[in-house]
N, C-alpha and C positions, 0 to 999 in steps of 0.2 A: 512891061513883060506880061505875057499871057498867064492866066491863072494856072494852067497846066504845067508851066515852067517854074512856078514859085516853089521855094523850099517850104516844107511843112514843119512848123515848130509846135511843141506842146509844152505846157507849163503845169507842173505838179506842185500844188501848194500843200505843204506838210505842217499841219497844226491841229492840235486837239481842239483849240478854241474855235478856229475857223470851220472845222468839220461839223461842229454843232451849230454855229451861227455864221454862215458864209458872208454876211454883211460886214464882219469884222476884218476880212482880208483886204489888204491894200496892195500887197506885192504883185498879185496877178495883173491888176490894171496898170501898175507902173511898168512892169516888164512888157506888156502888150504895147504900151505907148512908146517904149524904147525901141521896139522893132520898127515902129512906124517912123520915128524921127531919126534913128541912127542906123537902121538896117538897109537904107536905100530902097530899091524896088525888088529885093531878092526874096522877101518873106511873105507867106500867106498869113492871115489872121490866126494867132495861136489858139489851139484848143486848151481849155483850162479845166483841171479837176482838183478837188480838195480831199485829202485823206488825213486821218489822225496820225500821231507819232507812233506808228506800229509797223514793224519790219515787214510782216506779210502783206499788209495793205499796200505799202509802198512798192514792194516787189511785184505784186500782182498787176498794179496799174501800169508800171513801166513795161512789164512783159506784154501787156495788151497793146501798148503803143509800138513795141519794137519787133515782136515775133510774128506778126501776121504779114500777109501779102501787102496790105495797105499800111505800111509802116510810116512813122514820122521820121523826118531827117534829123531833127534835133529835139531832145527832151531836156528841159530845164527843171530842176527841183529848187524850191525855195523854202528854207527852214530846216531846223534839226541838225545843223552842222557845228554847233558849239560843244561845250563841255557839260551841259546840264544832263541830269540823269535820263531825261526823256529824249535827248538828242541822239537819234539812232540812224539818221539818214546815211552817213558814210558806211555804217555796218550793213545797211540794207542794200545800198547801191554797189559797193565793191564786189560782192560775189557775182553780180550780174554782168560785170564788164569782162569782155573777152580780150581787149587790148587797151591797156591804160595809157593815158595821155598826160603825164605830169607837166609837160611844157605849158599847157593851158592853165594848170593849177598855179604854176610859178607866175605866169603872166597876171592872173587875177590877184594873187597875193601881193605881187610887187606894186600893182596899181593901187590896191587898198592901203598898203603901208605908207604910201605917199599922203594918204588922208589921215590915218590914225594908227598909232602903234598897236592898238588892240586888234588890228586885222590879223596879227599873228596867232590870235586865239581861235581862228576859224579852222575847220578841218575839211576843206573841199576835196572832191573827187571828180576826176574826168576820165573819159575813155569811150571806146566804141563797143557796142553790143550789136552783133550782126551788121546791119547797114545803118545804124543809128548812132549819132554822137550824143553822149549824156554828160551834162554838167550839173554840179550841185552848187547852189548859190546860198548866201546867207538869208535869214528869215526877215530881216528888216528891209522895208522897201528901198531905203537909200542905199544900203550895202548891196542888195541884189542888183539894183540899177548900175552902180559903179562897177561891179564885177562883170556884168554883161557888156557894158560899154567898153571895157578893157579889151575884149576879145571879139566883139560882134563883127568887125570888118573881116576877121580871119575865118569866121565860122562857115561862110558859104564854101570856101575852098576845102575845108575839112569835111564838110557834109557831102560834097560832091564826090570826093575821093572815097569816103566811107561807103557811099552808095554803089561803088564799083566802077567809077569812071576810069578812062584810060589815063594813067598817070603820065605816060611819056608825052602824049599830045598836050596835056594840060601844062606841062613844064617846058614845052618846046620854045616858048618865047623868053625863057630865063626868069630869074627872080624879079627883075625890075618890072617885067610885064605883069607878073602876079601882083606886085605891090601897087602898080597903077590901077589894075582892075579892082583891087580891094580898096582903093582910095587912101593908101598909106604912103606917106612921104618919108624918105630916109633922112637921117639927121645931118647928112653932109651932101654936097652936090655930087652927082654921078660923074666922076672923071675917069672911070675905068675904061680900058679899051675893050672892044668886043671879045678878044681872046681872054682877057682877064675876067670879063663877065661870065664867059662860059666856064672858066675854071671855078669862079665863085659859085655858079649854079651847081656844078658837079659836086662841090663840097657840101652844099646845103642839101642837095638831093640825097646824097649818101648819109649825111648826118640825120636827116629826118626819117629815114626808113630802116637803115641797118643799125644805126646807133652803136657802132663799135667804138666810137670816140670816148675817151675818158680823160679827166683832168690829171695833171702831173702829180697832184698830191695823193692820188690813189683812190679818191672817191669816185665811183662810177657815175657818169652823168646820166646814163640809162635812158631816161624819158619813157620807160615803161614798155617798150616794144621788144626788147631783147628776150628771146626764148630761154627759159631757165635751163641751164646746162650743168649737170653735175660734174664737179671736179674732184670728188673724193669717192672713196670706196664706201659701200654700205656700212661697213663696220666703223667708219670714221664720222658718220652723221646720223642723227635720229631719223627714222623713217616717218613718212607722212601718210596719213590716210584721208587727207582733205579731198572731198569729192570734187572740188573745183580745180585741183592741181593737175589733173590729167595723167596720162600713162607714165610720164617721166618721173612722177613722184609716188606712184602706187607702190604698195608693198610687193617686194620681190620674194618674200618668204612670210608665211602667215605668222603673225605675232601671238596668235591664240594657241595655248597649249592643247594637246590632244588628250581628251578625257575619255574615260570608259563610259559605256552606256549607263552603268549604275551610278557613276559620279554625276553624269548629266541629269539623270532622273532625280537625284537627291537635290541638286540645285533648283530644278524646276519645282519640286515639292516645297522647298524652303521659301521660294519667292512667289509662289502662287498665293493669291490672297485667301484669307479665311472667308467662308460663305457669308452672304448677306441675307438677313431674314426679311421677307416681304409678306404682306397679306393679300390674298387673291380670292376671287369668287370661285365657287365650285362649278367648273365646267371642264370640257375636254382639254383645255390648255394646260391643266396641271398634270397631265399624264407624263410620267418620267421624272416627276419632282420628288424631292425628299422632304418628309414632314419635319418641320422645325420645332414644333411644340405639341405636346399631348393634346388630343382632341377628345372631348367628352360629348356624349349624346345630348343634343338640345331637346329631343323628343323621344319618348319611348316607342318601340316598335314591337307589336302594334300598339297604337294609342288607345285601343278599346278591345273588349272581348270580341273575337272574330271567329267565324266558322272556317274550318279547314276543309270542308267538303260541301258539295251541293246536296241539299236535303231540307229538313224541317227542324226548326228550333222548338224545343219542348221544355216543360218543367218536369225534371226527373227527380224522384226521391231516392233515398238510400234503399238498397235491397232489403227485403224482409229476411227473416230467419230461414225461409225456404229458398233464398237465393234469387227471388224474382222481384222485378220492379213493377212500376205501375204505368208504363208507357204503352203497353200493347192495347190496341183497340182502335175504334173509329173516332176521329177528331175533326171538328170544323177548322178550316184554314182561316185564321182571323186577319192575317196581314202578310205582306211580302217585304223582305229585306234584301236589297241589292247592294253589291259592292260599290257601285258608283253613286250611291245615295248621298245627298248633301246634309241629311238630317237623320236622326235616330228614329227607328220604327216605334210605334206606340207600345206601352207595356203589355206583356202577354198575360192573359187571364188563365186561371186554372181550367184544365180540361180543354184548352185550345192550343193550336200550333200555328207557326208562322213559316211560310216558305222562305228559304234563305239560300243565297249563292255563296260560293267560295270567296272568303275574304270579307264578306259583309258583316256588319256589327250585329250582335245578338240583341233582341229586344230585352228591355228591362224585365226581370223575373225569370227569363229563360236561363237554363244552366247546362244544356246539352244539345247536341244536334244529331238527328237520325239521318243516316245516309238515304238518299232517294232510292237506292237499290233495295232497302228494307221496307218499302211502302207500296201501297196499291191505291189507285184512284177509285173512289166510290161514286162520286157525283160531281157535276159541274154547276156553275151558276146558270140561271135561266137563259142567258144569251150565249152560253157555251164558251165564253172567253176565259173564264177563270175556274180554278178548282174550288169546289165547295166543301167536300168531305174527303179526307184521306185516311186510309187505314194503316196503322203501324203494325207490322207483322211480328215484332219481337218485343219482349219485355226485359231484354238484357242490357238496356241502355243505362249507363251509370252517370251520375252528375259529373260534369267536366269533360265528357266524351266528345271527341271531335271539336273541341273548343281551344282556341289559342288565347291565352290570358294576356292582358296588357303587360308590355315589357318583357314577355317571355322570350322574344328574339333579342332585343336590346333594351336594357332598362334605362330609365331616365337618369342622366348624369354619369353613366358608366363610361369608362375609357374605351373608345372604339379604335383609335389609332394613337401611336406613341412616337415620340421623337426618333427619327432615323428610319421610320417606315417608308417604303418606296411605293409610289402610286403607279401601279402596273397598267399596261394597256389592255389587260384582260377585262377590266371594268369592275372588279369586285370592290375596290376601295372607293371609287367614285359612287358606286351604287349604295354603299353603306353610308357615305356622307350625305347623299341625297335623301335617303330614306329616313334619316334622323333629323331632317330639317336644318342641317348645317348650311349656313349661307356663305361663310368665308373660312379660310384656313390659312395658317402661316406655314410657308415653305421656304426652303433655301432657294434664293434667286438663281436661275440659270444664266450664266454669262452670255451676252450677245457677241457673236464672233463675226468679224469682217475678213473677207478673203480678197487679197490684192495680188494680181499678177504683175510682174515687171519685165520690161524688155522692149527695145525698139523693134525687134523681129516679130513680135506677136501680133496676130490679128484675131478677131473674134471667131470662135469655132463655127458660128453659123453665118459668117460672111459669105455671100453668094459668089463673090469674085474669085477667080482662080488665083492660087498663090504665085507670087512673083519673087525672083531673086532668092534671098535667104529667109523669106517669111515662114512662120510656123503658126499653125492654128493653136489657140490657147485651149488645151485640154485639161490643164491643171485646175482651173477655177471651177468649172462645172463638176469635175470629179470630186474635189474637196468639199464643195458646198453640198453635193448630194450625200456624201458620207456624214457630214456634220448634221444635216437635217435628219438622216436616218437615226442618229443618236438622240434626236430630240432637242437640239440646241437652236435658238433663233440665229439666223445668219443674215449678213448683209453683203451683197455683191458690190465690191469696191472697184471693179473694172480693171483696166490696164494702166499702169504708170510707165511712162517712157523713161529710158535711161538718160536721154538728153532732152532738155537741159537737166542738170543734176537736181536742181531744186524742185522739179516737178514731183519727184519722189517724196521730198519733204512735205510739200503741200498736200499730197494725197494722204500721207500718214496723219498729218495734223487734222485735216478735214474729217478723216474717219473717226478720230477721237472726239471731235467737237460735234459732229452730226450736222444735218441740214434739214431743210423743209422736206426734201425728197428721200433722205436716208438718215435713219436714226443713228445716234452715237453708238460706238461699239466698245466693249470692255477688253476684248482681246483681238489683236490683229495677226492674221496669218498671211505671210507673203511667200511667193515662190520665185526663185531666180535671184540673181544679183548677189550671191553670197560666196562666189568662188574668187579666183585671183585675177580675173580679167580687168582691163582698164575701165570698163563700164559696170563692174560689179560694185555698186555704190551703197548697198543696204547698210553694211556695217559702219562705214564712215558717216553716213547720213544720220544713223542712230546716235553715234557718239558725238559728232561735231555739231550737228544742226539741232538735234532734239535733246541734247544733254542726257542721253540715256547711258545705261551701263550694260555692257555685253558680258553675260555671265559665262558663256562658252561660245566658241566659234568653230570648233572642230570636235568631232566625236569619232572614236575608233570603231567604226562600223561600216558595213557594206550591205546596201547602198546608203547614202546619206551623210557622208563624211563632213561636208561643210555646213551642216545644220547649225543654226545660230539661235540662241535664246537670249532675250534682253528685256530689261525693264526700263521704262521712261517715266519721269515725273509728269504729272498732269494735274492742272487746276481746273476742275469742272466749272462751267459758267454758273453764276449766282442765280438761283431760282427766284421767281417773282415773290415767293413767300418769305424769302430772307433778304431780298435786295433792300438796302437802305437801313437795315436794322443795326443800330449801334452796338458794338461789342459782341457781334455774332462771330465766334471763333471759327465756325464752319466755313465762313467766306474765305479764310486765309489758308485753310488746310489743303495740302496737295495730296493727291492720290497716286497710286502706282498703276500703270497699265502694262500689260505683257505684249511682247512681240515675238512670235515664232517665225523666223526667216528660214524657210525650207528650201532645199535645192530645186532647181528648175526642171530636172529630169522627172518625167511622170512617175516612174516607179519609186524613185527616191522620195518624192513629195508625199505619195500616199503611205509609204512605209513609215516615214517620220511623223506624219500626222497621227497614225495609230499608236506609234510607240511613245511619242513625247507630248503631243498636244492633249490626247485623251486623258491621261492621268491628271493633268492640270485642270481640265474641265471638270473631272470627277471631284477633285478637292473643292473647287469653287462652288459646286452645286451640293456639297454636304455629304458626299459618299464616304469621305474619310471619317466623319463623325459617325455615320451609320456603321462603318466597319468597326470602329472603336467600341461602340455600344454593343455590337454583336459579340465582340471578344469578351467584354465585361460580363455579359449575360452567360456566355459559355463557361466563364471561370467563376460564376456565382459571385461576382463582384458587384456590390451595391453602389459603386461610385457614380454619383449623379453628374459629375463633370468629366466626362471621358476626354482623354487627350487624343487629338487627331493623329493618325498615323497613315503611312502610305500603303498599308495593307489593303488588298482587294481593289486597288485602283488600276485603271487601264484595262487592257485586254485580259480575258481569262486564259490561264495557262493549263494545257493538257499534255499528256504524253501519247505519242503515236508511233506506229511501226512504219519504217521506210519501205516503199515498194520497189526501190531501185537505189543504186549507189549515187552519192553526190560528193564531188570534190570539195575539200576544205580550202579556205583562204589561209595562207600561212601567217598573216599578221592581224587580220581584223575579224571580229564576230560578224557573221553574215546572217541577215534576216531574209531567208529564202522564201519567195512566194510559192504557195503550194495549195492543194486541195486536200482537205481532211474529210474522209468518209468513214462510215461505220460498216464493218464487215457484216454481211447478212448471215454468215455462218457462226462466227464466234462473238460478234459484237465489239471486237477490238477496233480501235481507231487506226486508220491507214492513211499515210501521208504520201502524196504524189506531187512532184514538182510541176509547175505550170510552164516551166521554161526549157523542158527537154526538147532536143531536136536531133534528128538523125540517130546515130548510134552512141553519141556521147552523152554523158550524164551532166546535167547542170547547164547545158548550152542554152543561151537565150535569156540569161538573168542579168543582162546589163541594166544599169540604172535608167537608161533611156529607152528601154524596150517596153513599149506600151502593151504589147500582146501578153506579157507575163502577168498583167493585172487581171485580165479577163478570166473569170472562173475561180480566182484565188479566194479562199475563205480563211487562210491562215498564214502566219509567218513562222517558218521553222527556224529555231535559234541554233545556229551552228557555230560553236566556238572555234577560234583559230587553231590551226594545226596542220600536220602534213598528211598527204594521202587523201583518202576518201572516207566518208561514212558509208559503211557497207549496207547492202540490202538486208532488211530484217532487223536492223538496229533500232533501238528505241531512241526517239528524239523528242525534245520539247517543242511544243507548237503554241503560238499565241493565236487564239481564235478571233478572226475579224468578222466572221459571220456564222450562220448555223451549219452544223455538221450535216453533210449530205449522205444519201444512201449509196451503197457500193454500186 
């Protein structure tokens, strides 16, 4: 048979030991030899890979072999099918299978049971993923060989059909023809007539594909191909949110209670982690950080007696009884003191002066500075390049005049910043730290945020190709990332995760938390899309079922943003090189909590809920709750050194504004209406105008999918549920997303 006609097998060896030392694997070679000796001329040389006993590693390799255009016809796994704690192969393979094939499982088990009763302790899985047949074999070379030999003659027929061959033409010669081609002899001579053979063929063809046959004892024979069909009402069965179950098992009604915005914010605050303290160097990266510990000046400012004007350093004495000093007159210029000098000028002698620039150190013995405006040049040096004699025109100069004493700005060891202070972008705090010689500072760590879009319909916003079919440009990711970066948080672009296959979403979330060489690990994940009730809205079931997470709320009584979801998932960080191998290090076993905010896919909903729900959590994680608590304590003259974090002052600032037009109210849900808040040039009052008005109607264009309502919006008007409208001129509360603009 030509190589192009050979079926392509692949062998996945699953073993922690073999993954570290491939020379210990024997099963791969045994199975390869079995294909040569027992497979006839139907098989190419198998591809072999070794992975550890890890669900994700197993799934990733199988998907590489099955999901591409150059797929393998058969994938065999060997190892991990027993009852040991590390045996996870069935759990890894089962979710990948689209159509199960229990008949092959029965055949392998029946053959093994003829050899040893312990065969019943194996947990094999078989089935088809896309165009590839998958079988799981035992880890022992002998057991793997026996299982493969039990079914190898039937596998070409299964693989050809799985690859999409015409079933009618394959079965045209009847079962006997298929048995002869496979090299299988029946247990009794073939004495049936042609018509009986055709009836026999029709029975087996029906049984092998529709599988409606069942035993009289009531146990369904099944064979894995029957489509799940509900026979009970929703009230009679538990609902499933298994991402692999498909639309027939999806929720028909959300199981998550509808929470108020305040309840949702309380849960977010409760489960957002307390801030982490880190030590960082003094540079522009600390802008937007909150100081975690008091900072004391490492150096005095200035560090020496310095001039605060351009002029001449002099030795001034106290004024006489007549109110006059002794500085007036003509004096030789003995030296020059520049601000950039790396060494101190020489001591000043009596009846001499030193030219000095602003900020330069005073020579020893000098105690005052005369402004250059109060002097006159008398003579220069012979070469004309320097001043020789200068006349001081006043005798009103007092000791200490125009001199900045050491530590007069900042004294050595004095507190320059305290816990809870905010490093503003204006530059004052960084300038103070730099001027006092501060090299590092402890701040509350800003969480790193990853942004992931989900959906098969999405394409990159900058994809040059024209849209096709139901494609949509992904506007959420660049919008949310730009907003997060404007707040000063480090961000990671996690790209787009497809809805199908379902486990791609799981892989994307796990990879985001673990990080990679190209993308750092994130502390918080923000996703958009996949949180509604569609059959491909897989965020919530993936979080609960695949990641072991807890969904704290899945619906909020608000408009827009009703399906907003907040969850926490357990996460075990990788062991760092500094702790790896240390006996008794408890940190190696500790699990941390990571947050996931699953926002709706509609652009307006995503941006509104980012501002409303994600920002307060970020503020708590970066220490702003502690800052707010300290501020409250100071205002109340409370000397408590251990303030309790509170949700006060977190999230967007709240102001009151006057409506410039009427806006209708939603009868059931609080609406967060996109608007522009401006300051009146006449009265200074804040004015609120909707960004979604159209035509003559008020409030038109504020649908959650309406991208245009985002442009120009710098506020969210908080409109409680009710009947009728909020009239023009009414006062409304507004959450400011940006700076107030001019009228």
